[in-house]
N, C-alpha and C positions, 0 to 999 in steps of 0.2 A: 571465778573464771568466766562467768557468763555476764556479758555486757550488752546493753542495748542503748544506742545513741550516746555512748561514752559513759553511761551510768550503770551501776550494778542492777541486775534484774531483781534481786532481792529488795533493794532500796526502792525501786519503782513500784513493786508489789506492795511494800509496806506503806508507802505514801498513798496508794490507791485504797488499801484496806482502811487506813486511818481516816481518809476522807468520808467513806461510807459509815464507819463506826461513829465518828463524831457527829455526823448528820443525824443518825438515829438517836443519839443521846440528846441532841438539841431539840428533838421533837418530844422527848419524854415529859418534860416539865409542863408544857402547855396541854399535852394530851391528858396528863393526870388531873389537871385542873378542870378540863372540860368534861371528864367522866363523872365528876361529883356534882351534887347540887351546889349552888352558889355559896351557901353558908358553910359548906364543908370543903370547898375548893382548896383553901389554905392547908387544911389537914391532909388532903390528897396529895398535894405537892410535897408536903413535909414527909409523908410516908415514902413517896418515891425517892426523894433525896436521901432519906435515912437508909434505904436499900442501897443507893449509890455509895454512900459513905461506908456501909458495912462491907461492900465489895472492895473498896480501897484498902480496908484493913485485912480482910481475909485473903484477898488475892495474893499479896506478897508472901504470906505464910504458906499458901498452897504451892507457890513457885519454889520457895525454899525447900519444902518437903519433896517436891519433884526433882530438884537438883541433887538430892541425896546428901545434903550437907548435914553435919552433926550439930552445927551451930545455927539455930533458927533466927537469932537476932542479927548476925552479920554473915549471911550466906555469901559464898564466892560464886560468881557467875562462871560457868564453863561452856564451852562450845557444845558439849554433849547435852546440856540442859536447854539449849536454845530451841531445838526441835519440839520437845514436849511442851515447852512454855508456849510456843505459838499454837500448838494443837489445842492446848487448854483454852487459850484466848478465843480461838475460832469455834471451839465447842460451846463456850458460853454465849458467844455472839449468835451462833446458830440456834441455840436453845431459846434465847430471847426473841429472835425473829420468828421462830415457830410459835411461841406463846402469843405474840401480838397478831400473827396471822390467824391462829386458831380462835382467838377471842373475837375478832371481827366487830369491834365496837366502832360504829361510825358516828362521829359527832358533828359532821358538816350539815348545816341546815336544820339541826335539831334545836329548838329553843331551850335556853338555859332554865333549869328548874330552880325554884327558890327554896 
């Protein structure tokens, strides 16, 4: 029922959130490589991407459990499950942002270690 410039406010918010989430994920791979010594940079990126892959597997199972479905392999999406699903996504994004903010590892201007 809420529209802004002829588009749904929900859709506009979703596009905005996706823009910032994808930007943060795009910075994860180079950041993981810069934090490690050069000889271990490939492993650092691999560990970061393994965590990414684990989230792609565990995330849908968590969503299925939150939706209250009895069948975890073929869950049915409901309108009632949409709110908790977006809250879970925002909670994980907030947790990741807080972790990166708290770690405060600055790699700019620091020479690479061998």
